[in-house]
Steps between C-alpha positions, in 0.01 A plus 500: 500500500623845424414758768653802341817436689641691209412870432352470152246778544604826668145596590425157663822540702408852618142379595666217691729725679250783567193299598612163621413380852845580608573834326834664467409737785416208729826325412691811577326596823399179666734241368854511638730343245738337750213368704341352186829339406558337825151384602256271318270457797193624315534210263586212741231267386642159429381343176554149374411281203142376508457147635347285225215270618354453155641497148276710262529312176248670272261796503202525268299822514165585333484878526238757391605860523247759596625839371201691630490384855884437518474149607628161389275195509708193535500124537837353599601138472820424689679162469709434813699231668616495871867513582453284811267225601192541716396852387137605518507887511580711203583876517440704183582872456200696386485866584174705554288273277148373517539125538176346369579129534792265549497137394698185416466387144454126458445399133208728383379566845583768764488412862443800729779561748492695830715811510581806696593831348654807670515720187874409444522130509258203444537210739340195340424182687560213256271197483768267636865473601718500183844336451783652293415254218143630451403788271160674534305788338361789689221719344452857620219727377596854580468870411804728510413853599818707490327820619486343850875503526640810650859617557660200333534330164167418349618231261232596241461858367224661302589803294249756373556761235301743716418459866126535430494242223262208559753245385868442528676472164802312637558246779825340584659312780822536712602200708838572654539462788168366640243660269412186314276384778295811470358372161515125532535252786843347521803433715649835451874438566799519266601146597181361356452444128252328266371484142185686423188533275294818485160533328433871490170644406503867389307736270549384148627840387803479729833316483636277774845375601619236741787261559576223249330451171158610382347167412165634367238773509135420537219760440205496739139603430503781750758708315790357689789271403685237691877476432680188614862541611719209591843499670659152489817581692491560872563846652422685822151638573628858517582474129148417397326786306208621301452820312194620317449812294489687171833390353643453157729203453813546302642158416872412487679163509799330659557168323176309537386700803255795480632835630206731527468866605174621658460874468237768465399557143624863472847383604495179289715652228787536754479147649793366302699808583439430870525128513664404169828381653314231698572210254876584501488512878345149514777370272780674697386387844428143379841468348686678784340265764512196270130452598243587239205714604278227651150645497252452211465868404609841598256787522544855622210732593490867598213579741377822659584601852717196578616481860874470415727521205441146369429150605648181355185278501602180332478540121283813546694802629305812603647849458400841635346756272812716491610264220227626275735696293501664155784491254594856605535395866696194411759726338577626851520160676313189565436236770705217348664435831162416650418282205817306550451489878161333465608263242803376694258428787359216288813309592578658837181529689252301286694192396702491827315685780612630837372277778402799713505878459806502720679369196353739248846599386502169312230651283563869500879525504517267195226693312687828567821339386316378189468866403877541518553174298268621223655850479846349489399272223280738295664842550856433633688521824472884536118498512511193735750690731259800511224273609711334773607846614141589541440192700792594726364844567160381583633244745742746668221753538286233669785392714522845655190411693467119516737207450377144481633165387375387164349201677297653778279315738375798693256753344175657574321417173593300199506821292801618709733267322442656162761760528848618372662221693306217336521669162793716438747374768420141397583577141829665609587182701425274208719708277777487758468120518513473125822705492651286778417165344517593132227474233537122426460396866229758570268408218567129538387535860180677390423222250547243772287691747213536245497134397545367844216701648261561205139524607605497868544753781847566643697673768821690449712208616396312178649789291824475707529126442454547127786748481714277719433197279587702192815661643635242741536787756359534844280803483355507848713809584361685197137419564536559873624856457305602192165309528464436872659810648431867452711799400787561266867580503637853470849497353734801498824450301788677339831393344867596464700419190883461491589400146393139460381457863174620641367504860123494529363612835150365575289582814165317545213617722142390484173669456385438862677446821348158546614380147828304512773547244447334169719246323527656155669373195631815331619540138776753466589630151860610454591698197860486392674677218446217251224289634232462777442238770204406703598322829249358746581564867302443821398752765437357840598770747446865578846607381683327218803590286543328165850501354494437120799465286490502120763456225460849366421852641155542640296809406152429649322278745133449547329294769183308392526643149172362384316610817358163593539521875158566666648772727637850498849570368664834572823605336655847501533631153775741412352750247842554348505156354127466419548549129797250491312230692171542322588265228561212741155523661296186421168586669241778467496540876876589504462750220209674680698514825795652321273765355354568845851570623577720211173693546596596852845631421529854375832443329381201311568474135166526308628275227391195688140628485530589134641162414250298703202670334553237232539211741334172404306520830189714508547554880854619453397737226220640727746547778742684267212720382431591863831674513388737230155532644605581855794730437464867388749573233502572128517183297786453261416469135617135483268428800211650319565290191517189702180586676327542164636159411322360802173661387484278188220251499713187539590587849297398813215741566623584858840595351342707235278678747790593726695623200208707393465660843867601494487618140195722560723733701734546202230605260486872588230652274411169338353325817145513372600353171704225677194418718262498207717253321522265802123518556472292171749242629384137469613436861217573745715606788673748278193640325316526829789689660510736202128564517520601860804722431316651195248651737769741614525643146161447326199406709258506203708245307545284810125489554440417131739205503356376836149506352618305195636239731218477750346182352833305505516160662870551591485541874799735544348732238175496682688610811678767304174639351346497848791706634465752217123544553565533875713810440363652181158334428168668451138396528520325165746249654257374765408196274856364529455457875149362471622231256807432704284425807304254292813339361761467780506364853736433779822710509445614144178664595661651802775652288243667267272613786793671664541708181125549476507672844754746353283542193199586716706764686559695169138460371247770568192322361249373761344247265830339419589462871154358576530260210837367623383472858196300392709269299730444794202422723369246251834325490485380861884495506662222702637609828867491573777717633597631160150562375404651835775758455382574147143541603587716794698732264210505248247571773709802629537634149122492419417642847725801430301552177170481681608746767573749221183430301232435752361642819245400772265201433631444148852456632382260769314291250787501253766419768289223637566307178869501586431299811418199273856500366 
């Protein structure tokens, strides 16, 4: 599952920071960093793998979805077998359902069984004592009513285009971690797995998706249709899924297996642009792991208002609606990392599943590392390094407040384990292990791990044993310190060269006082006059001096040159040799660190920034451009020429935008012309920026362009138009906000309504304000911290208008409407 552990969307990140339950202010005022680092008392709830009293062999569901009343009528048939003899009581997870009847199926007959139900679990008294050799079938007639579930995962979600619509137009499920039992009765644990059949009855005009293959569709006389989905290979209940809605199916292929993309019709022309690399990913991962993709098909669907970034339901991955992108947006970036992440889960998580959520890193660390592997293969080592650097930054940011082992048995809720430790730190550790063992051993171990444990649940020890069998090495020390312990090393180092001898001074501390020193294999790159060496040394202590002798004069030394150690490395950089040493730096992180040092030194030679503007790394180029953006001086002619080179359309959009911002200040009397040209740019982030800047020079033209774009389906353009109207709009632009409130929901609606509040503040037409207020009242906006903030601001803005426009009883009557917000 992808939980936006990566900052793909700036607005989403800002919303999360500003309006989450623990806001930045709360973190700063009430959360002492040192206290947080040295106390986990709030989470001291010991968890363990679920004891298995029954083996769930097969699940058969007959479902009828009710899009009007937001219910799911279901009949479940569960095939089970006891693990031990003399078992007579069966516990089934079933949350907040109506349980209509429970029975034992014998042939064509159902024998009623006694049961007790506490709204979370169903305790069934079996008809006799069963041995571990006997299979039996349990029938449960139930109704799932997700609206009953408050303040936790609902499992099944109904999505309306407008809040007042009589019918939902989409419905989808989300099972991880324990949401599956909100929409069908099951043993809702990751160490359970079974095959499945789903007969799903839905309106005939809609499309359905579920796990496995669509065996047939059958039309019914009442205007509905029943789709029969069958999954022949076993998987965990949290990976079960259904989705229903108005989707267009774009069909692709990988060998003899269907690869289909489910997407809203108006975005269907871009489906192959969004997902088109999927068949190549399937080939790459299958060949890399020497284990062909095992499931019968692979479908990907984008739904509205999804609860996370994506979910790897077996053979049917669900994505959030931020992936509904047009060709213009895709010029600026995509979510290919998420696509790779969810696909890699189909080996690590779906084929081999963590036995308990304590071992979630076996799922999420591998899926996150799958992103790196794909980027390394498809786009080269530089892009892969940038991705891993992002992972490092996220983990280190998280570690400022909390540090946990990858395998953690103490947590408050299962959602707690889905964090930068299980994702990013885990990926860093796998990369470090790969560097230590070498590619051949590393991937041989993964192949053994998958084949030995296919269609089973595992703990982290099974992974260690696979690596030990492939390498012949004892790896208890590695797993003990990286998987079962918390924290990371902090390494400070420097070196002294004397001709062909070098002394490397290394000091190790750790991220917390209770974290012992690490045993770290360290690669050291030594650059001599005529050649280079990479030596592997070991760091065990707090202070170590390595003495290296080579056959020729040494000019440069770098510790951990490929930045594989999952820790912090600090090395003083002498700005006088930055340009000389630049050519020896193998990793993006080193080059960015060198630029950071150069940025902070007044006497630095600007040539390093000029040269690195054309670096093969986008992140290095952006760092170099920051030098020109943050310093006040007159640009040289050669710098201007290079900046213009970066503005060409074959460069990344972020680079082009930053170059455009710098070049704008060099245009003198031609700024308006420069902005006008960029407003036509195919890149959305550039044309949007230019349109906002244009308002400083020509408000009429800015408004005209915004009005031409107001019917766009490109979300970032919608936001741009909204911002323009919020500053420059007139009464003729009210229709934009009316339509937007009919079209968007969730954080997107909040973003637009925030602008609408500003729009109302500049409008002096009573009818327009009343029309917008009535529309908002009709919406019945969902409550939440973020929307509460927006509604409060909107209420205050309208109240200010009413105070100016109305007096006495009229004011009281008008302002009373605001109480409904």
